[in-house]
C-alpha positions in Angstrom: -49.8 -57.6 -98.6 -49.7 -61.3 -97.5 -53.0 -62.8 -96.4 -53.1 -66.5 -95.3 -56.1 -68.5 -94.0 -55.3 -71.2 -91.5 -57.2 -73.7 -93.7 -55.0 -72.9 -96.7 -51.7 -72.8 -94.8 -49.2 -75.6 -95.4 -48.9 -78.3 -92.8 -45.4 -78.7 -91.2 -44.0 -82.1 -90.4 -42.8 -82.1 -86.8 -41.5 -84.5 -84.2 -44.5 -83.9 -82.0 -47.0 -85.5 -84.4 -49.5 -82.6 -84.0 -51.2 -80.2 -86.5 -48.9 -77.3 -87.2 -49.6 -74.8 -90.0 -47.1 -72.3 -91.2 -48.9 -69.0 -91.6 -45.9 -66.7 -92.3 -42.2 -67.2 -93.1 -40.5 -63.9 -93.4 -36.9 -62.7 -92.9 -37.7 -61.3 -89.4 -40.3 -63.7 -88.1 -42.3 -66.9 -88.6 -45.8 -67.5 -87.4 -47.3 -71.0 -86.8 -50.9 -72.0 -85.9 -50.8 -75.1 -83.7 -53.7 -77.3 -82.7 -53.4 -79.8 -79.8 -56.2 -82.3 -79.5 -57.0 -83.6 -75.9 -53.9 -85.5 -74.6 -51.5 -84.1 -77.3 -48.5 -82.1 -76.5 -45.4 -80.3 -77.8 -42.7 -82.4 -76.2 -39.9 -80.6 -74.3 -37.6 -78.9 -76.8 -35.6 -75.8 -77.5 -35.5 -73.2 -80.3 -32.5 -71.2 -81.5 -34.6 -68.0 -81.5 -36.9 -66.2 -79.1 -40.5 -67.1 -79.5 -43.9 -66.1 -78.2 -47.0 -68.3 -77.7 -50.5 -66.9 -77.7 -53.5 -69.1 -76.9 -56.5 -68.6 -79.2 -58.8 -71.3 -77.7 -58.8 -74.0 -75.1 -56.5 -74.4 -72.2 -53.4 -76.3 -71.2 -50.1 -76.3 -69.4 -46.9 -74.6 -70.5 -43.5 -75.4 -69.1 -40.5 -73.0 -69.6 -37.3 -74.0 -68.0 -38.2 -75.0 -64.4 -41.5 -73.1 -64.4 -44.9 -74.4 -65.1 -48.2 -72.5 -65.6 -51.8 -73.1 -66.7 -52.7 -71.2 -69.8 -56.0 -70.4 -71.5 -57.6 -68.3 -74.3 -56.0 -64.8 -74.2 -52.7 -65.9 -72.6 -49.3 -64.9 -74.0 -46.1 -66.6 -73.0 -42.5 -65.7 -73.7 -40.3 -68.6 -74.8 -36.6 -67.5 -74.6 -34.2 -69.1 -77.1 -32.3 -72.2 -76.0 -34.6 -72.6 -72.8 -36.4 -76.0 -72.9 -40.2 -75.6 -73.1 -43.3 -77.8 -73.6 -47.0 -77.3 -74.1 -49.7 -79.9 -73.3 -53.5 -80.1 -73.6 -54.8 -82.1 -70.7 -58.4 -80.9 -71.2 -61.3 -82.4 -73.1 -61.5 -79.8 -75.9 -59.0 -78.8 -78.7 -56.4 -76.1 -77.8 -55.2 -73.7 -80.5 -52.4 -71.2 -80.3 -49.9 -69.2 -82.3 -46.2 -69.5 -82.0 -44.3 -66.4 -83.3 -40.6 -66.9 -83.8 -38.5 -63.8 -83.9 -35.4 -64.0 -86.1 
């Protein structure tokens, strides 16, 4: 069994300059815990694998391809591989979400 607490998870350097913690790194999937402070964002980028985003707290905007939607706690979003996507926190509170990459 693998048990990881967010506080103990290693931080991941990233080009977005935000708090990213790697919770799991297994052969079939990776799980990241990401916190965006007000005004922060994951800049538009692509990934070579399918991924899913699940909002744990706060609210923000997600862009996938040419689509844009408001997201909040309890929202899941599919991020297809090689499709540009971005996430931003335009609110006044921290936003936290999981990104699950499927290998």
